[in-house]
N, C-alpha and C positions, 0 to 999 in steps of 0.2 A: 063401638059398643062399650068399651071400658070407661070412656069419659062420660057416656050416658049414665053408666052405673055410678060414677062418682057424683054426678048431679043428683041421682036418686038419694045417695047418702047425705049430701048437703041439704036436701029438702027435709029429710028425716031428722037431721041434727042441725037446725039453723044456727049459724054463728059459730059452729064447732069445726067446720071444715075449711081449710085454707089451701089455696094453690098459689099464693103470693110467692114470687121467686125468692125473696129474702127469707121467708119461712122455710122454703124447700132446702135452701142452703144451710140455714141455721140448724135444722133438725136432721141433716143428712149424715151426721157422724157424732161419735163421742170423742173422748180424748186419746183414743188409741190410734196406732198407725193404720193408715188406709191402704189396703192392698188392691181393692177393686172399687174405685170411686163410682158413686151412683147417687142420683137425686131421687127422692120419693116423688110420686105423682100427686101426692096430697098429704097434708098434715091434719090430724084430728086431735083436738084437745078435749078429752073427755072430762065431764064433771061428775057423772054418776055411774053406778054399776049398769044401769039401763043403757047409758051411752055406749059403754064397752060391749055389752051384749049386742046392741044394734050394729056396731061396727063389725063384729065377728060373724054375725048372721049374714050381713051383706057380703063380707069377704068370702065366706063359704059359698054363697050363691054365685059369685063372680070369679071365684078362684084367684083372688088377689092376695099376695103376700102381705103380712102385717108384722111390722117391727115395733114392739112396744118399748117405751123408755120412760125414765124419770128425769133426773137433772142432766143426764149425759156425762157424768163424771167418770165413767168406766174407762179403763186404759187398755182393754184388749179387743176393742172393736165389736163388742157384743150388741151395741145399739147402732151400728152403721146401717145406713139404708142399703137395700139390695134392688136390683133391677125390677122396675114395675111395681114396687111396694107402696103402701101407705105407712106413714109413721103414726103410731097411736101414742100420744103423750098423756101421761097420767099425773103431770105436775099440778094440775088444778084440783085433783082429788086429795086435798091436804088437810082434812079434818081429823083431829084427835077425837074419836067417837066416845071413848069411855076410859076412865082411869079408876081402877078398884084398888085402893090403898091396902085394904086388908088382905085381899087375895094376891096382891103384888103383881097385877097384870094391867095391861093397857090394850085397847083396841084402836087401831089407826087405819086410815086410808093410805094407799101406797105413796102419795105425794108428800107426806109429812116429812119435813127435814129432820135428820137425825138429831141435831142440836136443839131443835124446837121441842122435840119430845122430852129431852133431858131437862130443859127449862121448865116444862109443864109438870113433870113429876118430882122435881127437886123439893117442892113445897111439902111433899109427903115424906121426905127423907128417903126417896128412892131414886134410882137411875136406870137408864137403859145402857147396858154394858158395852155392846159392840161400838167401837169408835174408830172407823177408818179415818185416814188422814184428811179426807174430804168431808168430815162429819158436819161442817158448818153449811154445806150446800148439797150434799148427797141425800137422796131420799131413802126412806125405809124400804120402799118397794124395790128400788135399785139394789140396795144392800141385800135384800132377800134373793133377788134374781141371780146375783153372783156369789151368794154366801160370803159376803164381805168379812174381812178380818179387822185389823187395827192394832193399836198399841196395847190395849188391855187384854189381848188374846191370851197372854201368858197365864193369867189367872181366871178369866171369865169365859174363854172360848170364843168361837166365831159366831156369826149371825145365827146359824142353825141351832146353836145351843140356847138361844133366847127366843126362838119361834115356837109357839105352842099350837097355833091353828091358823088356817088360811081360808079365805073365800077366793075362788078361782073361776074365771070364765074360760071355758074350753073353746076349741077352735070353731065349733058349730054354734056358739052362743049360750050353751048350757052353763048354768051357775052351780058350782058344787062347793061343799064345805068339807075341809079336811082337818084332822087333829082334834083338839079338845081344849077346854079352858082350864084344865087342871095341870099341875106340874107332871103328874104321872098319868099314863094311859097307853095301853098296848093292844087296843082292839083293831084287828085287821092289819093290812100292810101300812107302813108309815109313809103315806102319800105326802104328808107335810114336809118330811125330810127330802123326799124325792123332788118336790117342787122347788124347795129352797136350794138354789144353785143351778137350776135348770135353764137359766138365762133366757126366759121367755119362749122356749121352744116347745113347751108342753101345755101352756095356758097363760092367761094374763091374771096376775094377782091383783085383787081389788080390795082386799081387807086382810089385815094381819093382827093376830092376837099375840102379844109378846110378853115374856116374863121379865119382870123388873127385879133389880137387885138393890140391896141397901146402900144408900149413899154413905161413903166412908166418913166417919166422924173425925178421922185424923189421917193425914197424908204426909209422908216423908219422902224426899227425893235426894238421891245421892248422885253426884257426878264423879265418876272414877276415871281418871286419865292414866293411860298406860303408855309405855314407850312405843309399843307396836301392836298390830292387830292380833297376832298369835297369843300374846300375853292377855289381852282383853278377852279373847275367846276362851282362854283357860279360866278366866274369872267367871264366865257363864257356867261352866261345868262345876266349878268350886261352889257356887251358890246352890246349884242343884244338889250336890253331895252333902251340903250343910242342911238340906231339907227345909229351906226357907223359901216361901213362895211370894215373889214380888208380883205386883199387879202390872208393872211395866218393866221390861228388860230389853233395852235397845242398844245396838252396837253400831258405831260409826267409825269408818276408817279415816286415815289422815287426809286423803284427798277430799273426802266429804267435808271434813272440818275446814279445810282450806277454802272450799267452795262457799260454805256458809259464812265464813269470815269475810270473803270478798263481797258477798251480797248484803250481809246484814251488819257489817262493821264489828263483829264479835272478835274475840281473841282466843278461840278454842284451840287452834292448831299450836299456838305458842305454849299452851298448857300441857300438851302431850301429843303422841302420835296416833292415839286411838281413844275413843270415849265410850265408856259403858255407862249408860243412863239407866238408873234403877229407881223405881218408885214402889214403896210399900203403902198399904192402906188398911184402914180398920182400927179397932181398939188396940191391936198389938203392933201398930205400924212402927212406933219408936223402937221397940225391942227388936223387931225384925230388921229394921234399918241398921241398928247397932251391930247385930250379928253379921249382917252382910258387910258392913264396914270392916269389921275385924278380919273377915275372910279375904277381902280385896287388898287391904293394907298388907296382909301377910304375903300377898303375891307381888308386892312392890308398887301398887297403885297409889297415886296421889288422890286422896278422897276427901271431899268436903261436902258436908250436908248444906245444901243451898237454902237460903231464905225463900219464902213463898214466891216473891216476885221473880227472882232469878230462876227458881224451879220451873215456874210456868213458862218463862222465856226459853229455857232449854228444851222443854217438851214441844213448844211451838216451833222452835228451830228444827227439831227432828221431823215434825210433820211437813215441813217445807224442804226437806233435804233432797227431794227428787229434782227440784229446780224448775225454772221456767224454760220454755222453748227458746232457743237462740238461733237466729237466722243463719249464722255462719257455720253451724255444726249439723252433721247428721248424728242424731242421738236417739238411743233406744234404752228404756229402762226395763229390766226383766223382773220376774217374780217366780222364783223357784224355792223349794224347800228341801232340806236334807236333815237327817238325824242330827241332833245337837252335838253329838260326839264327833261328827265329821265336819263341823264348821271350819276349823283351822285347815284341814286337808283340802276342803273344797275351795276356800279362798286362795290358798297357795297355788292350787291348780289353775284357778281363774287368772291369777297374776301371770303365771307362765304362759297361759294361752293368749292373754292380751299382748304380751311381748312378742309372741310368735306371729300374731296377725297384725301387729303394729297398730293397735287401737288403744285409746285411753280408757281407763277403768276407775270407777269408785264404787264402794260397797256400803250399804246400810243393811241392817238386819233386825227383824223382830227375833232377837236371839233367844228369847224364852221358849219359842217353839220351832226354831230352826228355819224360819222363813226369811230368805235373803232377797234383797233388791239390788242386784248389780246393775250399774248404768254404764253403757259403752258409748263412746263417741269418737268421731273423726272429723276433720275439717272439710267442709264442702269444697274448699279451694283445691283439694287433692283430686277432685273429679270422681267419675263413676267407679274407678278401681277402688277408691276408698270405701264407697258404699258396698261394693262386693266383699271387701275384707270384713266390714262390719257384719254383714249377713252371715258370713262363714263363722265369725266369732260367736254370734248369737247361737247358731246351730251347735257349735262345740260346747258352749256353756250349758245348754240343755242336756246334751249327751253326758257331760260330766256329772250333772246333778243326778241323772238316772243311774249312772255308774256308782255313785256314792249312796244309793238306796233312797233317792229322793223322788220328787215329782216336778212336772213341768209348770205347775201353777199352785201357789200356796193360798192365794186369796183373790186374785184379780179375775179369775175365770178364763176359759178357753177362748170365748168370743170367736171372732173371725181370724185374728192374728195367730193364734196358737194351734189351730186345727192341724197344721202340717206336722206338728210334733205329737199329737195325741196317740197315733199308732205306735210311736216309739215306746210309750208307757203301757198301753193297754193291749192285751192279746186279742186276736181276731174274734174269738168267741164272745168276749165282753163287748167289743164294738158292735157286733151283730145283735147282741141282746139289747143294747141301747137303741139301735136303729129300730128294732121291733117295738120297743116301748114307745118310741116316738110315733110310730105308725098307729098305735092304739089311741093315743091322745090326739093326734093330728094327721088323720089319714090322707088329707090332700097336701100335706107338707107346706102349709101356708104360714105357720108360726115361726118367725125369725129364721128363714131358710139360710143355709150356709154358715151357721154358727154352732158352736159348742160341741157337736159330735161329728164323727166321720160316718156318713150314711153309707 
């Protein structure tokens, strides 16, 4: 009966439905760890809003789970296939529908690549501020689904802070519009904010109206090398106390510098035990950079304002600091956030924990907003017991973040991988409320089941 239904969908959407084994494997997961491997029974590549509506109307009739996705760049398993599902890819819905330079907005389809939008609006002296490390290949729709962050969060906020309005197809195929085309608007409940970060569990986003920001006329980047991580973290607090707002404020520990040097041939570790990468932008960028320089030099940092070529290289190295998968390692990168004032305490606790569980650790952080990405690894040659130690260390790292007043995810989303920790952070009444909201939007439970919330 199900396969007959899939044939019905293929007939309604000729050329859009694939059951090719290679496609099923390719679209079965994102970049996150896989807890429950599964292949979809079909992959649908939508090109229009009507395609998406047809898929969800069909899915509702047949009770088929639908996992929607963009580029698959997420790292929490939010786009992993689940048993018996179809994967709905929005990557072909990649048109920039409108750019209004005077209103400083753009309207895009969900498959538009983050970097492509920035290229398109730069000619108007504008930019789309959210910039996750995957900005060259991640889609705006995927960024909305996870409320993605990025390096410029310190000044410009996360994706939600740049989303004004959405068009969303609900589970039964109904198309709704939320939000407004103006910067301000408070009519009714904020469904746009609710949808942003809902990870495809409440509806499928098919159009996004975003707020654009002014493209900085001037940019200054400082590389401040400290002897160790605690001194660099103290630099973060000192910048805040000086009331200077950098656009980028990134913190890399010594092990991360060593890893980057090994892969890219740089000499960062030789220059210090920890790196604080600071960027200011706008007409006051030079004055802000000089104020930050004075603060950091006063703390003992070796600070040099980099030329534009080196500055871009440092920022790019930071974007690649998570590293590539290595076959001989069990490795997991995390995404927690703590109050900025607890950065040093949390990292010191992490280091003690890593020693306790005999796992390797390196840490990078969006230090401007307290979002840390600790990466843990063990050698596969140590066998299953090493994997068990790694899992225990991950659990403990999350517990520590919560103890320090933080959260289990700063920007990657809960997805499939972090669901086991959600109840550690949110009280039963909140979890129940979220489950009831999910029931209102998706009464059959067909939208991205097993992700984002604990039902």
